[in-house]
N, C-alpha and C positions, 0 to 999 in steps of 0.2 A: 788337413781340413777335407771334410768328405766335399765330395764334386756336388753330391743331391742335400739338399735338406728336406725335411718330412712337415708336409702343410697338417691343418690341424683336421682333416680328416685322413688322414693316411697318407695321400700323393704325394708323390716322389718329384720334387722340382728342382732343375739346376742352381745352382748359387750364380754361375756367370751365364748372363744373355747376349745377344745380340737384340740392342735397337732399331728402330725405323723411324722415329721422327728425324726428321730434317731429311731424310733421304730420298733425292729423286727418283721417279718413277723408274726413269731412263737406265737407274745405277743399279736400282733395289737387286733384282734380278739375280745379276753375277755375285750381290752382295750376300742372299741367302744362300746359294748355289758354294760360294768358296766357305761362308760361317761354318754350314752343317760338314762339308769335307774335310775341315781344320776339326771338329770336333765338338763345335756347340751342338746343344738341345734342347735349347728356350731360345725363342723368337718373340718379341714382344710388338703388337703392332697395334694400330688405330685406324679407325674408319677417317678421319679428319686428314691424318697424314698423305692423304689421296697415292696410297700404293700398296694397298691389301690386294688388289686383283692381279696385282705382278708377282706377288710374295705369292698369292696362290699357283701361278705359272710354274716359278722355280719350284713347289712343294711338289707339284705332279710330277715333275720332272724327275727331281729325287725319288721319287714313292716309284716310278717307273724304271730309275736304272737301277734301283736296289742297292741305295748310297743309304735308305733310312727305312726304317716301318716307320708308319704312323704315331704308332702306339710309343715309338721311341722318342717322340720329339713331346716337348710341353711348348704350346702355345697358347697365346697370350694378345688378348683384344680387349678393347674399350669401350663402353657406353658415351655416348657425344651427351654433351650439355644440353643443347637443341632437344633432345630424348628421353626427359626423365620424367614424362607423363606416364605415370602407369603404363598406359596402353600403347605406349610408343616404345617401351623396354626391347619386347619381342620381336617387331620390326629389322629395330638397331640390329640387334644381334643376327636375326634371320641373313640380312642382306652383306654380312661380315663372312659369314657362313660360305656364303653364295659366292663372294669373291674371294675367298681363299679355297673355294670348292673341298670342304669339310664338312664330314658330319658334326662334329662339336668341337669345341675348344676345351682346354685345360684350366682357364681361368680368364674370367670376364669382370673388369673393376669399373667402379663408375669414376671416369676419368675425371672429373672435379665436382666440390659437392653443389654448387651455385648453378643454378640454371641460366645462364648467360652465356653465349648469345643464345635465346631463344624466345618465340615466341608463345609455345605451350600447345599452339592450334594443331602443329603437322609434323611427322616426323620427318625430320630430313636427312638425307642419307648422299653418300659419296658421287655417285651422278649427279644432284643437286647442284656439284661446286664447292670445293673447300678455300672459299675464299670470303671476304665481307662484300654485301651487296645490299640493295635496301629488302623489305621483308617480304616484297612481293615476289620476287626473284626464286624465292623457298631454299637457298643456300644455307650452309651448314654454320654461316655466321652472320645472319642476320640483323640489320640496322635499320634503327626507326627512320623518320622522317628526319630527323635533324642530324643525321649520321652515327649516333649513339649506338651501341648495342642493344640490341631489345633485351628485355631482362621477364622473364616469365617469375614473377613475384611469389603465385600462387603456390610454387611448385619447394617442396622439400625431399631431401635427399630420403628419408624416414620412408614414407610412400613409394618413393622410386627402391627402396632395397626388398620392401617386400614381392611388387614386382621381378627382382633380380634372383628371389628365392625359384620361385616359378620356374625359372628357366633351368635350375637345378635336377629339380622334379620331372622334369621334362627331357632329361639328360643331354640339355644343348650345350651343357659347360659340367664339369668335373667343380669347379671351384667358381666362388665370387670373393670380388675383393672393393676395394679402395684405392683412389689416388690421389694425391695433393689436400687429404683430410688434415686437419690439425689434431690436438689429441680429444681437445673438448669433443668435438665430431663423431671421431674415431667410438669413444665410449657412448656416444647419445647410439648408434648405430649396433654397438657391442649389446646396450641395455635395452632397444626393443625388435631386437632380432628376434623372428618366430621360431625360425629352423636352423637357419644356416648363419656364422659365425664368420667374419672377414677371415680371410686365409692370409690374406695379402695385402701390406700397403706399400703402396709405391709413390715415393716421394722426392723430388730435390736431394740430393746428400753429395759430398766430394768433401776433399782434407778442409775446404774453407765453411764447411757447414755441416758439422755431424751430426748434428739432431742425436746426441745421447739420450737425454729425456724420450724422445719420443721411440726409439730404438728399445730402454729398456722397457717400456710400457707396453710395447710389441711385445718382446720376448716374456713378458709377466704374463699374456694373454693369449698367448699361444698364434700369433699373426707373426708372418715371415714380412720382415722389414725391408723391404727392395729398392734398391739405389737409381733412380734415373740420374742425367747428368753425371754421372759419375766421374766422370775426366775432367767435369768442370766446364764444357761445353763451348770450349773458342771459338767454334762455328754458330753459336747462339746469333740469330737475324739481327736481333738489336745491340751489339754489340758495339754501335761507333751510333745508332742512333735511332730514334724511336720508343725508348721506353727511358723511364725514372730511372733505372738500373744500367743503362746504356752508361760506355765507358767501364775503365780498367777497373777488376775486382778491388777490394781494401787493400790486400796486400801490396799492389802495383804489379801484381805479377799475375798471369793466366797460369790455374794449377799448374800444367806440364810445363811452364817453365819456371817454376820457382826454384832460386837456386837450392835449398837443402833439398828437392826430391830428386834433381840432376844430382848431386854427390851420392844420394842412397841409392841411386840409376847406378853409378859409376861403380861404385862400392860391391853390388853384387853382379856388376854386368847384364842390368837389365835395362831396359827402355823407362823412361817415367811414368808410361802408361801402365807397364807391369807393377811398378811400386805402388801406383793408388789403386788398383786395380787389386792385387794382392792385400792391400791396408783396407778394403773393401771386405774383402772373405775374412781376414783376422780379427775384423770386427765384429764378427758373427752374424755378417747380416747377408744377403742376396746383393745383385744387381744388373742392370743393361748397359753396355757401352754400344754406342755407334758408330759407324764407321762404314763408308762404301770403297774403301781404298783398297782392296785384295790385300797387298803385304802387310797393312794395317790390322786387318781384321784377324790374319793368323796370328802374327806377332803377339797382338792383346790375350791371347787366347794362352801365354805360357807364361802361365802364373802358380804353375801344379807342383814345381820344382824346385821352388825356394822360397823361404820363411825371413820375414823382417822380425830383427832382435828388436829388444824391447829399448835400446837407444835409437832405433828407426820409427819405432811409433811412438816414443816420446818426443821427437822430433815435430812429427805432423800432429802431435795433440797439440800443439803449442800453435798451429794455423788455425782453431778453431773460432775463423771471426764474424761467421755469423752472417756471411754473404751470400745473400739467396739472389740467382739471376733472375730467375720466372715467378715474378709475382703478378702479372697481367692485371694490375691495375684498372684498366678499363672495364672490368668485368666486379669492381669493386660495390657497386651499386647494390647488391644482390645484400641480404643480410645473412645468406649463407657461404658468403667468399670470405676463404679460410686464412687471409694475410694481413690481416687490418692492422696487425701490431707491428709488420713490417712497412709499412706505409706511411711518409712524411707527413707530421701534425697537420702541413697546411695543404695537405692533397687534393684537388679540385678534379674530377671527373676527365677524363680526356676521352677526344674521340680514337678509333684504332688508328695508326697512322705504319710508316714504314716498320715491321719488323715487329709491329706491338700487340700480333695476334696469337701467338705463343704457337705458330707453325703453319697458319693459314697461305695461303699460294693464291693471290691474284693471277 
């Protein structure tokens, strides 16, 4: 299996990248340095992760030391939910470029289809605060007077996409894409795009959530399916409390501790993370996996020297129970919320609680 996949405009994108969601800023720099020196060439970023400025420091250190050249890296960033209005799209990316200390990125994706949390009135950026606060504070997670997320009900991602296309023409990003969109929403963007089709779709996927139909749809339409939470995110902030998905996965085991995955790892002399990452690659997908532990970052990259056999793949195929850990139901009041079919039939909108803000830090 090739190290790279080719996107719909000819750009080469590494299949395996380092994720930075949930990575504390004080540990992110070392993680980036370790990853690039270990062979990673894709770094997945987002302004709401509150660590792009530290990633920029690490990149400049790597460039200055001659470890890697800018053109050898694939840097991906995301448009935040509060900045979906066309006039806010470019300022969002410009701040990311400033923090990353780069002239361009390789992929810029719409982080979520719904303009929540958002007032639609101002462009909110990392220095404003990556935590829930009353909308008067202008944080990236604005709350209304009652403590619920603000929602920009007049914003729709089709208009956002048109502004995204302009960024390609301006040379600020090589490609544009989507994240957390369902199949119908991806189709709508494909049908209405004027110049550039989505190159990447980054959605949650792991052995408990294969997303086979969505993967097939992306392959048919020449969109690279990129998995986040590729290892199951056992460190998710709402693992114990704060979300309707809190608690153990449907299987009763976290992905990396599933007995069958442990056995496959022992069979190949590999870690359970290696097994799961290799499964993603053999599913013809691409992925990002997060760690801030240097030894794990190095170990996770050791997936190119072995192959899962048909028995291994069949075992993992039976684990597809449809468990999605990131629903972010607190944003479901918006018509563009993507996972309504995954919500309980009697779900009532909740205020953001502990771990409920998809990574926001108070």
